[in-house]
VEXMI-424396 format. One record per atom (N, C-alpha, C): residue number from 1; chain; atom name; x, y, z. Coordinates in Angstrom, 1 decimal. Example, Ala and Ser with C-alpha at 12.3 -4.5 7.8 and 13.67 -1.06 7.14 Angstrom:
2
1_A_N_13.2_-5.7_7.8
1_A_CA_12.3_-4.5_7.8
1_A_C_13.2_-3.3_7.8
2_A_N_12.8_-2.2_7.1
2_A_CA_13.7_-1.1_7.1
2_A_C_12.9_0.0_7.9
REM end
This chain:
226
1_A_N_0.7_-1.1_-0.3
1_A_CA_0.0_0.3_-0.5
1_A_C_0.7_1.1_0.0
2_A_N_0.6_2.6_-0.5
2_A_CA_1.2_3.9_-0.4
2_A_C_1.3_4.2_0.9
3_A_N_1.9_5.1_0.9
3_A_CA_2.1_5.8_1.7
3_A_C_1.3_6.8_2.1
4_A_N_1.4_7.4_3.3
4_A_CA_-0.2_8.4_3.6
4_A_C_0.1_9.6_3.0
5_A_N_-0.8_9.7_2.5
5_A_CA_-1.2_11.6_2.4
5_A_C_-1.0_12.4_3.7
6_A_N_-0.3_12.7_4.1
6_A_CA_-0.7_13.1_5.2
6_A_C_-1.3_14.6_5.3
7_A_N_-1.0_15.7_4.5
7_A_CA_-1.9_16.8_4.2
7_A_C_-3.3_16.6_4.1
8_A_N_-3.6_15.3_3.5
8_A_CA_-5.2_15.2_3.3
8_A_C_-5.7_14.5_4.1
9_A_N_-4.8_13.5_4.7
9_A_CA_-5.1_12.8_6.1
9_A_C_-5.5_13.9_7.5
10_A_N_-4.7_15.2_7.4
10_A_CA_-4.4_15.6_8.9
10_A_C_-5.9_16.3_8.7
11_A_N_-6.2_17.0_7.5
11_A_CA_-7.5_17.5_7.0
11_A_C_-8.6_16.8_7.0
12_A_N_-8.5_15.8_6.6
12_A_CA_-9.9_14.6_7.0
12_A_C_-10.2_14.4_8.5
13_A_N_-9.0_14.2_9.2
13_A_CA_-9.5_13.6_10.3
13_A_C_-9.6_15.0_11.4
14_A_N_-9.2_16.0_10.9
14_A_CA_-9.6_17.5_12.0
14_A_C_-10.5_17.6_12.2
15_A_N_-11.5_16.9_10.7
15_A_CA_-12.8_17.1_10.7
15_A_C_-13.5_15.6_11.2
16_A_N_-13.3_14.5_11.4
16_A_CA_-13.9_13.6_11.5
16_A_C_-13.5_13.3_12.8
17_A_N_-12.5_13.8_13.7
17_A_CA_-12.1_13.0_15.2
17_A_C_-11.7_13.7_15.8
18_A_N_-11.4_15.0_15.5
18_A_CA_-10.6_16.0_16.1
18_A_C_-11.9_17.0_16.1
19_A_N_-13.2_17.1_16.1
19_A_CA_-13.8_18.4_16.1
19_A_C_-13.2_19.5_15.7
20_A_N_-12.7_19.2_14.4
20_A_CA_-12.5_20.7_13.9
20_A_C_-10.9_21.4_13.5
21_A_N_-10.4_21.0_14.7
21_A_CA_-8.9_21.2_15.1
21_A_C_-7.8_20.1_15.5
22_A_N_-7.1_20.2_15.0
22_A_CA_-6.2_19.4_15.7
22_A_C_-5.1_20.5_16.6
23_A_N_-5.1_20.4_17.6
23_A_CA_-3.5_20.7_18.5
23_A_C_-2.2_20.6_18.5
24_A_N_-1.5_21.5_18.6
24_A_CA_0.0_21.6_18.2
24_A_C_0.6_20.0_19.2
25_A_N_-0.1_20.1_20.3
25_A_CA_0.4_19.0_20.9
25_A_C_-0.1_17.2_20.4
26_A_N_-1.4_17.6_19.6
26_A_CA_-2.2_16.5_19.2
26_A_C_-1.4_16.1_17.7
27_A_N_-0.8_16.9_16.8
27_A_CA_-0.4_17.0_16.1
27_A_C_1.1_16.2_16.2
28_A_N_1.8_16.7_17.1
28_A_CA_2.9_16.0_17.0
28_A_C_3.4_14.6_17.7
29_A_N_2.0_14.3_18.5
29_A_CA_1.6_12.8_19.0
29_A_C_1.6_12.1_17.5
30_A_N_1.1_12.9_16.8
30_A_CA_0.3_12.0_15.6
30_A_C_1.8_11.8_14.9
31_A_N_2.2_12.6_14.3
31_A_CA_3.2_12.7_13.5
31_A_C_4.5_11.7_14.1
32_A_N_4.5_11.9_15.6
32_A_CA_5.6_10.7_15.8
32_A_C_5.5_9.4_15.7
33_A_N_4.3_9.1_15.9
33_A_CA_3.4_7.5_15.6
33_A_C_3.6_7.5_13.8
34_A_N_3.1_8.5_13.3
34_A_CA_3.1_8.1_11.4
34_A_C_5.1_7.7_10.9
35_A_N_5.4_8.1_12.2
35_A_CA_7.2_8.7_11.4
35_A_C_7.9_7.2_11.4
36_A_N_6.9_6.6_13.4
36_A_CA_7.6_5.6_13.5
36_A_C_7.5_4.3_12.5
37_A_N_5.8_4.4_12.4
37_A_CA_5.4_4.0_10.9
37_A_C_6.1_3.8_9.5
38_A_N_6.7_5.1_9.6
38_A_CA_6.7_5.0_7.7
38_A_C_8.3_4.1_8.4
39_A_N_9.2_4.5_9.2
39_A_CA_10.1_3.8_9.2
39_A_C_10.8_2.6_9.3
40_A_N_9.4_1.7_9.8
40_A_CA_9.3_0.3_9.8
40_A_C_8.3_-0.1_8.9
41_A_N_7.8_0.6_7.7
41_A_CA_7.1_0.2_6.7
41_A_C_7.5_0.9_5.4
42_A_N_7.3_2.2_5.4
42_A_CA_7.3_2.2_3.7
42_A_C_6.4_2.5_3.4
43_A_N_6.4_1.5_2.3
43_A_CA_5.2_1.6_1.3
43_A_C_4.5_0.3_1.8
44_A_N_5.2_-0.7_2.3
44_A_CA_4.7_-2.1_2.5
44_A_C_3.7_-1.9_3.3
45_A_N_3.7_-1.3_4.4
45_A_CA_2.4_-1.5_5.6
45_A_C_1.3_-1.3_5.3
46_A_N_0.3_-2.5_6.2
46_A_CA_-1.3_-2.9_5.9
46_A_C_-1.6_-1.5_6.5
47_A_N_-2.1_-0.6_6.4
47_A_CA_-2.4_0.8_6.9
47_A_C_-3.8_0.2_7.5
48_A_N_-4.5_-0.6_7.6
48_A_CA_-5.6_-1.2_8.3
48_A_C_-4.8_-0.7_9.8
49_A_N_-3.5_-1.9_9.6
49_A_CA_-3.0_-1.8_11.2
49_A_C_-2.4_-0.5_11.6
50_A_N_-2.3_0.2_10.6
50_A_CA_-1.6_1.6_11.5
50_A_C_-2.6_2.3_11.9
51_A_N_-4.2_2.3_11.0
51_A_CA_-5.3_3.2_11.3
51_A_C_-5.8_2.7_12.9
52_A_N_-5.3_1.3_13.4
52_A_CA_-5.9_0.7_14.3
52_A_C_-4.6_1.0_15.7
53_A_N_-3.5_1.0_15.2
53_A_CA_-2.4_2.0_16.0
53_A_C_-3.0_3.0_16.7
54_A_N_-2.9_4.2_15.5
54_A_CA_-3.4_5.6_15.6
54_A_C_-5.0_5.1_16.9
55_A_N_-5.8_4.3_16.7
55_A_CA_-6.8_4.1_17.2
55_A_C_-6.6_4.2_18.5
56_A_N_-6.0_3.5_18.8
56_A_CA_-5.7_2.7_20.3
56_A_C_-5.1_3.7_21.1
57_A_N_-4.0_4.3_20.3
57_A_CA_-3.0_5.6_20.9
57_A_C_-4.3_6.9_21.4
58_A_N_-5.4_6.9_20.2
58_A_CA_-6.2_8.3_20.7
58_A_C_-7.3_7.6_21.9
59_A_N_-7.5_6.6_21.9
59_A_CA_-8.6_6.0_22.8
59_A_C_-8.1_6.5_24.1
60_A_N_-6.5_5.5_24.5
60_A_CA_-5.6_4.9_25.5
60_A_C_-5.2_6.7_26.1
61_A_N_-5.1_7.7_25.2
61_A_CA_-4.6_9.2_25.5
61_A_C_-5.5_10.1_25.7
62_A_N_-6.8_9.8_25.9
62_A_CA_-8.2_10.6_25.6
62_A_C_-8.2_11.5_24.4
63_A_N_-8.0_10.9_23.1
63_A_CA_-7.5_12.2_22.0
63_A_C_-6.7_12.9_22.4
64_A_N_-5.9_13.0_23.5
64_A_CA_-4.1_13.8_23.6
64_A_C_-3.4_13.2_22.6
65_A_N_-3.2_12.3_21.9
65_A_CA_-1.6_11.7_21.4
65_A_C_-0.9_12.2_21.8
66_A_N_-0.7_12.2_23.0
66_A_CA_0.7_12.3_24.0
66_A_C_0.5_11.3_24.8
67_A_N_1.9_10.9_24.7
67_A_CA_2.0_9.7_26.1
67_A_C_1.9_9.9_27.3
68_A_N_0.9_9.1_28.1
68_A_CA_0.6_9.6_29.5
68_A_C_1.2_8.8_30.8
69_A_N_1.2_9.2_31.7
69_A_CA_1.0_8.6_33.4
69_A_C_0.3_8.2_34.1
70_A_N_-0.7_6.9_34.2
70_A_CA_-1.5_7.2_34.9
70_A_C_-2.1_7.4_35.6
71_A_N_-3.3_7.8_36.0
71_A_CA_-3.5_8.7_36.9
71_A_C_-4.6_7.9_38.2
72_A_N_-4.5_8.4_39.2
72_A_CA_-4.9_8.4_40.7
72_A_C_-4.0_8.4_41.4
73_A_N_-2.8_9.1_41.5
73_A_CA_-2.2_9.2_42.7
73_A_C_-1.6_8.5_43.5
74_A_N_-0.7_8.5_44.6
74_A_CA_0.1_7.5_45.4
74_A_C_-0.7_6.7_45.8
75_A_N_-1.4_7.2_46.3
75_A_CA_-2.4_5.8_46.9
75_A_C_-2.8_4.8_46.6
76_A_N_-3.3_5.3_45.4
76_A_CA_-4.2_4.7_44.3
76_A_C_-2.9_3.2_43.6
77_A_N_-1.6_4.0_43.2
77_A_CA_-0.7_3.4_42.8
77_A_C_-0.3_2.3_43.9
78_A_N_0.0_2.7_44.7
78_A_CA_0.4_1.8_46.0
78_A_C_-0.4_0.7_45.8
79_A_N_-1.7_0.8_46.3
79_A_CA_-2.5_-0.4_46.6
79_A_C_-3.0_-1.2_45.4
80_A_N_-3.0_-0.8_44.2
80_A_CA_-2.6_-1.7_43.5
80_A_C_-1.4_-2.2_42.9
81_A_N_-0.5_-1.7_42.7
81_A_CA_1.2_-2.3_42.4
81_A_C_1.6_-2.4_43.1
82_A_N_1.9_-1.8_44.2
82_A_CA_3.3_-2.5_45.1
82_A_C_3.1_-3.4_46.4
83_A_N_4.4_-3.7_46.5
83_A_CA_4.7_-4.6_47.6
83_A_C_4.1_-4.9_49.2
84_A_N_3.9_-2.8_48.8
84_A_CA_3.1_-2.5_49.9
84_A_C_1.5_-2.5_50.2
85_A_N_1.2_-2.4_48.9
85_A_CA_-0.4_-2.3_48.5
85_A_C_-1.5_-3.8_49.0
86_A_N_-2.8_-3.8_48.2
86_A_CA_-3.8_-4.6_48.2
86_A_C_-3.3_-5.8_47.9
87_A_N_-2.1_-5.9_47.6
87_A_CA_-2.4_-7.5_46.9
87_A_C_-0.7_-7.9_46.8
88_A_N_0.4_-7.8_47.3
88_A_CA_1.8_-8.0_47.5
88_A_C_2.1_-9.4_46.7
89_A_N_1.8_-10.1_46.6
89_A_CA_2.0_-11.4_46.1
89_A_C_1.7_-10.9_44.3
90_A_N_0.3_-10.6_44.0
90_A_CA_0.9_-9.7_43.0
90_A_C_1.8_-9.2_42.7
91_A_N_1.9_-8.3_43.0
91_A_CA_3.6_-7.0_43.0
91_A_C_4.5_-8.0_43.3
92_A_N_4.8_-8.7_43.7
92_A_CA_6.4_-9.6_43.6
92_A_C_6.1_-10.6_42.3
93_A_N_5.2_-11.1_41.5
93_A_CA_5.3_-12.0_40.6
93_A_C_5.5_-11.1_39.4
94_A_N_4.9_-10.0_39.4
94_A_CA_5.2_-9.0_38.6
94_A_C_6.5_-7.7_38.3
95_A_N_7.3_-8.6_39.3
95_A_CA_8.8_-8.2_39.9
95_A_C_8.6_-6.6_40.2
96_A_N_7.6_-6.2_41.3
96_A_CA_7.5_-4.9_41.8
96_A_C_7.7_-5.2_43.4
97_A_N_9.1_-5.6_43.4
97_A_CA_9.5_-6.3_45.3
97_A_C_9.8_-5.2_46.2
98_A_N_10.4_-4.0_46.2
98_A_CA_10.7_-2.6_46.7
98_A_C_9.6_-1.9_47.0
99_A_N_9.2_-1.4_48.2
99_A_CA_8.1_-0.7_48.7
99_A_C_8.6_1.0_47.5
100_A_N_7.5_1.3_46.8
100_A_CA_7.3_2.1_45.9
100_A_C_7.4_2.2_44.5
101_A_N_8.0_0.9_44.5
101_A_CA_7.9_0.3_42.8
101_A_C_6.5_0.3_42.1
102_A_N_5.1_0.8_43.0
102_A_CA_4.1_0.6_42.2
102_A_C_3.9_1.7_41.9
103_A_N_4.3_3.3_42.2
103_A_CA_4.4_4.2_41.8
103_A_C_5.3_4.3_40.4
104_A_N_6.5_3.7_41.0
104_A_CA_7.8_4.0_40.1
104_A_C_7.6_3.1_38.6
105_A_N_7.0_2.2_38.5
105_A_CA_6.9_1.6_37.8
105_A_C_5.4_1.6_37.1
106_A_N_4.3_2.1_37.1
106_A_CA_3.2_2.0_36.9
106_A_C_2.9_2.4_35.7
107_A_N_1.6_2.8_35.1
107_A_CA_1.4_3.2_33.6
107_A_C_2.2_4.5_33.1
108_A_N_2.6_4.2_31.7
108_A_CA_3.1_5.1_30.9
108_A_C_3.3_4.8_29.3
109_A_N_2.9_6.0_28.8
109_A_CA_2.7_5.5_27.0
109_A_C_1.7_5.8_26.7
110_A_N_1.7_5.3_25.7
110_A_CA_1.0_5.6_24.5
110_A_C_-0.2_4.3_25.2
111_A_N_0.5_3.3_25.2
111_A_CA_-0.3_2.2_25.8
111_A_C_0.3_2.1_27.4
112_A_N_-0.3_1.7_28.3
112_A_CA_-0.2_1.6_29.8
112_A_C_1.0_1.0_30.2
113_A_N_2.4_0.5_29.9
113_A_CA_3.2_-0.3_30.5
113_A_C_3.3_0.2_31.7
114_A_N_3.3_-1.6_32.3
114_A_CA_3.4_-1.4_33.9
114_A_C_3.8_-3.1_34.3
115_A_N_4.2_-2.7_35.4
115_A_CA_5.2_-3.2_36.6
115_A_C_6.4_-3.3_35.9
116_A_N_7.4_-3.3_36.8
116_A_CA_8.9_-3.8_36.8
116_A_C_9.2_-4.9_35.7
117_A_N_8.7_-6.0_36.1
117_A_CA_9.2_-7.0_34.8
117_A_C_8.9_-6.6_33.2
118_A_N_7.8_-5.9_33.2
118_A_CA_7.7_-5.5_31.9
118_A_C_8.7_-4.2_31.4
119_A_N_8.5_-3.8_32.3
119_A_CA_9.7_-2.2_31.8
119_A_C_11.3_-2.9_31.9
120_A_N_11.6_-3.7_32.5
120_A_CA_12.8_-4.8_32.1
120_A_C_12.4_-5.2_30.8
121_A_N_11.2_-5.9_30.6
121_A_CA_11.5_-7.0_29.0
121_A_C_11.7_-6.0_27.6
122_A_N_10.6_-5.0_28.0
122_A_CA_10.2_-4.7_26.9
122_A_C_11.3_-3.1_26.7
123_A_N_11.9_-2.8_27.7
123_A_CA_13.4_-2.0_27.3
123_A_C_14.2_-2.8_27.0
124_A_N_14.9_-4.4_27.3
124_A_CA_15.5_-5.2_26.4
124_A_C_15.6_-5.3_25.2
125_A_N_13.8_-5.4_24.5
125_A_CA_14.1_-5.6_23.5
125_A_C_13.9_-4.2_22.4
126_A_N_13.7_-3.4_23.3
126_A_CA_14.0_-1.8_22.1
126_A_C_16.0_-1.3_22.6
127_A_N_16.5_-2.0_23.4
127_A_CA_17.2_-1.9_23.5
127_A_C_17.6_-0.3_24.6
128_A_N_16.9_-0.3_25.4
128_A_CA_16.7_1.1_26.7
128_A_C_16.7_0.8_28.1
129_A_N_16.8_1.0_28.6
129_A_CA_17.1_1.1_30.3
129_A_C_15.5_1.4_30.5
130_A_N_14.6_1.1_30.5
130_A_CA_13.0_1.4_31.1
130_A_C_13.4_1.5_32.4
131_A_N_14.0_-0.1_33.2
131_A_CA_14.0_-0.2_34.7
131_A_C_14.6_1.1_35.6
132_A_N_15.8_1.6_35.0
132_A_CA_16.7_2.8_35.4
132_A_C_16.0_4.3_35.1
133_A_N_15.2_4.1_33.8
133_A_CA_14.6_5.3_33.7
133_A_C_13.6_5.4_32.6
134_A_N_12.2_4.7_33.9
134_A_CA_10.7_4.3_33.5
134_A_C_10.3_5.8_32.8
135_A_N_11.1_6.9_33.3
135_A_CA_10.3_8.1_32.7
135_A_C_10.1_8.0_30.9
136_A_N_11.5_7.3_30.5
136_A_CA_11.4_7.0_28.9
136_A_C_10.5_7.0_28.4
137_A_N_9.7_5.9_28.9
137_A_CA_8.4_4.8_28.1
137_A_C_7.1_6.8_28.1
138_A_N_7.9_7.7_28.7
138_A_CA_7.0_8.9_27.8
138_A_C_7.3_9.8_27.1
139_A_N_9.1_9.6_26.4
139_A_CA_9.1_10.1_25.0
139_A_C_8.2_10.1_23.9
140_A_N_7.5_10.9_23.3
140_A_CA_6.9_10.3_22.1
140_A_C_7.5_9.5_21.4
141_A_N_8.7_9.5_21.0
141_A_CA_9.3_8.7_19.7
141_A_C_9.8_7.3_20.1
142_A_N_10.0_7.5_21.5
142_A_CA_10.0_5.9_22.1
142_A_C_8.6_5.0_22.4
143_A_N_8.3_6.1_23.0
143_A_CA_6.6_5.8_23.0
143_A_C_5.5_5.0_21.8
144_A_N_6.2_5.7_21.0
144_A_CA_5.7_5.3_19.5
144_A_C_6.3_3.7_19.0
145_A_N_7.6_4.1_19.6
145_A_CA_8.1_2.2_18.8
145_A_C_7.3_1.5_19.8
146_A_N_7.1_1.5_21.1
146_A_CA_6.9_0.6_22.3
146_A_C_5.8_0.2_21.3
147_A_N_4.6_1.1_20.9
147_A_CA_3.1_1.0_20.8
147_A_C_3.7_0.2_19.3
148_A_N_4.0_0.6_18.6
148_A_CA_3.5_-0.1_17.5
148_A_C_4.6_-1.6_17.0
149_A_N_5.8_-1.4_17.9
149_A_CA_6.0_-3.1_17.9
149_A_C_5.5_-3.7_19.0
150_A_N_5.0_-3.2_19.9
150_A_CA_4.5_-4.3_20.7
150_A_C_3.4_-4.7_20.1
151_A_N_2.3_-3.6_19.6
151_A_CA_1.0_-3.8_18.7
151_A_C_1.6_-5.4_17.8
152_A_N_2.5_-4.9_16.8
152_A_CA_2.8_-6.0_16.0
152_A_C_3.5_-7.5_16.5
153_A_N_3.9_-7.4_17.7
153_A_CA_4.6_-8.7_17.7
153_A_C_4.4_-9.2_18.7
154_A_N_3.1_-8.5_19.3
154_A_CA_2.3_-9.2_20.6
154_A_C_2.9_-8.5_22.1
155_A_N_3.9_-7.9_22.3
155_A_CA_3.8_-8.3_23.6
155_A_C_3.4_-7.5_24.6
156_A_N_1.9_-6.9_24.5
156_A_CA_1.3_-6.9_25.4
156_A_C_0.0_-7.9_26.2
157_A_N_-0.3_-8.6_25.0
157_A_CA_-1.3_-10.0_25.3
157_A_C_-0.5_-11.3_24.7
158_A_N_0.0_-11.0_23.8
158_A_CA_0.5_-12.5_23.4
158_A_C_-1.1_-12.1_21.9
159_A_N_-1.0_-11.0_21.4
159_A_CA_-2.2_-11.0_20.5
159_A_C_-1.1_-9.6_19.8
160_A_N_-1.1_-10.0_18.4
160_A_CA_-0.9_-9.3_17.5
160_A_C_-1.5_-8.5_16.2
161_A_N_-1.2_-7.8_15.5
161_A_CA_-1.6_-6.9_14.7
161_A_C_-2.4_-8.1_13.5
162_A_N_-1.3_-8.8_13.2
162_A_CA_-1.7_-9.4_12.0
162_A_C_-2.3_-10.8_12.0
163_A_N_-2.6_-11.1_13.6
163_A_CA_-3.5_-12.3_13.2
163_A_C_-4.8_-11.1_13.1
164_A_N_-5.1_-10.1_13.1
164_A_CA_-6.9_-9.3_12.9
164_A_C_-6.8_-8.5_11.5
165_A_N_-5.6_-8.1_11.3
165_A_CA_-5.4_-7.4_9.9
165_A_C_-4.5_-8.2_9.1
166_A_N_-4.9_-8.7_8.0
166_A_CA_-4.1_-9.3_7.0
166_A_C_-4.7_-10.2_5.8
167_A_N_-4.4_-9.8_4.9
167_A_CA_-5.1_-10.4_3.6
167_A_C_-6.2_-9.4_3.7
168_A_N_-7.6_-10.5_3.5
168_A_CA_-9.1_-10.2_3.2
168_A_C_-9.4_-9.6_4.6
169_A_N_-8.7_-10.6_5.8
169_A_CA_-9.6_-10.5_7.2
169_A_C_-9.0_-9.2_8.0
170_A_N_-10.0_-8.3_8.4
170_A_CA_-10.0_-7.1_9.1
170_A_C_-11.3_-7.5_10.3
171_A_N_-10.5_-7.7_11.5
171_A_CA_-11.2_-7.6_12.4
171_A_C_-11.2_-6.1_13.7
172_A_N_-11.8_-5.4_12.9
172_A_CA_-11.8_-4.2_13.5
172_A_C_-12.2_-4.2_15.0
173_A_N_-12.9_-4.9_15.8
173_A_CA_-13.8_-5.1_17.0
173_A_C_-13.2_-6.2_18.1
174_A_N_-12.2_-7.4_16.9
174_A_CA_-11.3_-8.3_18.0
174_A_C_-9.7_-7.6_17.9
175_A_N_-9.8_-6.7_17.6
175_A_CA_-8.3_-6.4_17.0
175_A_C_-7.8_-6.1_19.1
176_A_N_-8.8_-5.4_19.5
176_A_CA_-8.5_-5.1_21.1
176_A_C_-8.2_-5.9_22.0
177_A_N_-8.1_-7.1_21.5
177_A_CA_-7.7_-8.1_22.6
177_A_C_-6.2_-7.8_22.3
178_A_N_-5.3_-7.1_21.4
178_A_CA_-4.1_-6.7_21.2
178_A_C_-3.4_-6.1_22.5
179_A_N_-4.3_-5.2_23.0
179_A_CA_-4.0_-4.1_23.8
179_A_C_-4.9_-5.1_25.6
180_A_N_-5.7_-5.3_25.4
180_A_CA_-6.8_-4.8_26.5
180_A_C_-8.2_-5.8_26.8
181_A_N_-8.6_-6.9_25.9
181_A_CA_-9.1_-7.9_26.4
181_A_C_-10.4_-7.0_25.0
182_A_N_-11.8_-6.4_25.8
182_A_CA_-13.0_-6.4_25.1
182_A_C_-13.2_-4.9_25.2
183_A_N_-12.2_-4.5_26.1
183_A_CA_-13.3_-3.3_26.6
183_A_C_-12.6_-2.3_25.4
184_A_N_-14.0_-1.6_25.6
184_A_CA_-14.5_-0.3_24.9
184_A_C_-13.9_-0.4_23.5
185_A_N_-14.5_-2.2_22.9
185_A_CA_-14.1_-2.5_21.9
185_A_C_-14.9_-1.6_20.0
186_A_N_-15.9_-1.9_20.7
186_A_CA_-17.1_-1.1_19.5
186_A_C_-16.5_0.6_19.3
187_A_N_-16.2_1.4_20.2
187_A_CA_-15.8_2.4_20.4
187_A_C_-14.3_2.8_19.7
188_A_N_-13.5_2.1_19.8
188_A_CA_-12.5_1.8_19.3
188_A_C_-11.6_1.5_17.3
189_A_N_-13.0_0.3_17.5
189_A_CA_-13.0_0.1_16.2
189_A_C_-13.9_0.9_15.4
190_A_N_-14.4_2.1_16.1
190_A_CA_-14.9_3.3_15.2
190_A_C_-13.8_4.4_15.0
191_A_N_-13.5_4.3_15.8
191_A_CA_-12.2_5.4_15.7
191_A_C_-11.4_5.0_14.3
192_A_N_-10.7_3.6_14.4
192_A_CA_-10.4_3.4_13.7
192_A_C_-10.3_2.9_11.9
193_A_N_-11.8_2.6_11.5
193_A_CA_-11.9_2.6_10.9
193_A_C_-12.4_4.5_10.1
194_A_N_-12.2_5.1_11.0
194_A_CA_-12.5_7.2_10.4
194_A_C_-10.7_7.1_10.1
195_A_N_-9.6_6.0_11.2
195_A_CA_-8.5_6.7_10.5
195_A_C_-8.3_6.5_9.6
196_A_N_-8.7_4.7_9.4
196_A_CA_-8.2_4.4_7.7
196_A_C_-9.0_4.7_6.5
197_A_N_-10.2_5.5_7.0
197_A_CA_-10.9_6.3_5.7
197_A_C_-10.2_7.2_5.0
198_A_N_-9.7_8.2_6.3
198_A_CA_-8.6_9.5_6.2
198_A_C_-7.3_9.3_5.1
199_A_N_-6.7_7.9_5.4
199_A_CA_-5.5_7.4_4.7
199_A_C_-5.8_6.9_3.3
200_A_N_-6.8_6.4_3.0
200_A_CA_-7.0_6.1_1.7
200_A_C_-8.6_6.5_0.9
201_A_N_-9.1_7.7_1.7
201_A_CA_-10.0_8.6_1.0
201_A_C_-11.3_7.9_1.0
202_A_N_-11.6_7.7_2.0
202_A_CA_-13.0_6.5_1.7
202_A_C_-14.2_7.1_2.7
203_A_N_-15.5_6.8_2.3
203_A_CA_-16.6_7.1_3.0
203_A_C_-16.6_5.7_3.9
204_A_N_-16.2_6.4_5.2
204_A_CA_-16.1_5.5_6.5
204_A_C_-17.7_5.0_7.0
205_A_N_-17.9_3.6_7.3
205_A_CA_-19.1_2.9_7.4
205_A_C_-18.7_1.9_8.9
206_A_N_-19.6_1.8_9.5
206_A_CA_-20.0_1.1_10.9
206_A_C_-20.8_0.0_10.9
207_A_N_-20.0_-1.0_11.8
207_A_CA_-21.0_-2.0_11.7
207_A_C_-22.1_-1.6_13.1
208_A_N_-23.3_-2.0_13.2
208_A_CA_-24.3_-1.8_14.2
208_A_C_-23.8_-1.6_15.5
209_A_N_-22.8_-2.2_15.8
209_A_CA_-22.3_-2.6_17.5
209_A_C_-20.4_-1.6_17.7
210_A_N_-20.5_-0.8_16.1
210_A_CA_-19.4_0.4_16.7
210_A_C_-20.5_1.3_17.1
211_A_N_-19.8_2.3_18.4
211_A_CA_-19.8_3.6_18.2
211_A_C_-19.0_4.6_18.3
212_A_N_-19.1_5.3_17.2
212_A_CA_-17.8_6.1_16.9
212_A_C_-17.9_7.4_17.6
213_A_N_-18.5_7.7_18.5
213_A_CA_-18.4_9.0_19.4
213_A_C_-17.3_9.4_20.1
214_A_N_-16.7_10.7_20.5
214_A_CA_-15.5_10.9_20.9
214_A_C_-15.6_10.2_22.5
215_A_N_-14.3_10.0_22.9
215_A_CA_-14.6_9.8_24.1
215_A_C_-14.2_11.0_25.2
216_A_N_-14.5_10.7_25.9
216_A_CA_-14.3_11.8_27.6
216_A_C_-12.9_12.1_27.6
217_A_N_-12.6_13.3_28.2
217_A_CA_-11.2_14.2_27.7
217_A_C_-10.6_13.8_28.9
218_A_N_-11.8_13.5_29.9
218_A_CA_-11.0_13.1_31.1
218_A_C_-10.4_12.1_31.4
219_A_N_-8.9_11.8_32.0
219_A_CA_-8.3_10.6_31.9
219_A_C_-8.8_9.9_33.4
220_A_N_-9.3_8.7_33.3
220_A_CA_-9.9_8.2_34.6
220_A_C_-8.9_7.2_35.1
221_A_N_-8.1_7.0_36.2
221_A_CA_-7.9_5.8_36.9
221_A_C_-8.3_4.4_36.8
222_A_N_-7.4_3.6_35.8
222_A_CA_-7.8_1.9_35.2
222_A_C_-6.4_1.5_35.6
223_A_N_-7.2_0.0_35.6
223_A_CA_-6.0_-0.9_35.9
223_A_C_-6.0_-2.1_34.5
224_A_N_-4.4_-1.5_33.6
224_A_CA_-4.5_-2.0_32.7
224_A_C_-3.9_-3.4_32.5
225_A_N_-4.3_-4.0_31.7
225_A_CA_-4.1_-5.9_32.0
225_A_C_-2.8_-5.9_31.1
226_A_N_-1.9_-5.6_31.4
226_A_CA_-0.3_-5.6_30.7
226_A_C_0.3_-5.9_31.7
REM end
């Protein structure tokens, strides 16, 4: 497939996904993801996969398109992820063995990378010390690398983009399993179809189970399944 005509793409999504205006930080985040996609694929990538990556970031960041830190405060993070929290066995199993690890290795990025073991594993895969420098997962270019390679290779749940978008297969709803079960699957499928339509100059169509209304801008605490 051809590379994306970015001028047309941004013009189209400005109306279909961003309520008429893309803010500078949103444009920066979109560009970081598209640049990484082009670096990985050039003219050969399946644009349905790219569209679903963008839809995931759009949802996970509450439309900001900026890598985010998990919300909820230190008490919330300690309770859910720390060895001194509500489930110390779960914390130790996931590598959070020291008091303070719950906040230190809480969710970051375009998809919320969580737990010390995952920071170590994915850091090793991309050649970056994320254990020693967990905030590097908030850098847009690095966050885009984790997002794209992680969704392609199945780093988050074992499910990969190619499991849902390959050849004639296009499973917009089921693709949510790459990141977080079927949580908000219809909503994100709708976003993905809009991004794809902007890439290919198509009239977007939705199945009855897809809900393409924009998400709330409020970032609420949630427990990542990663």
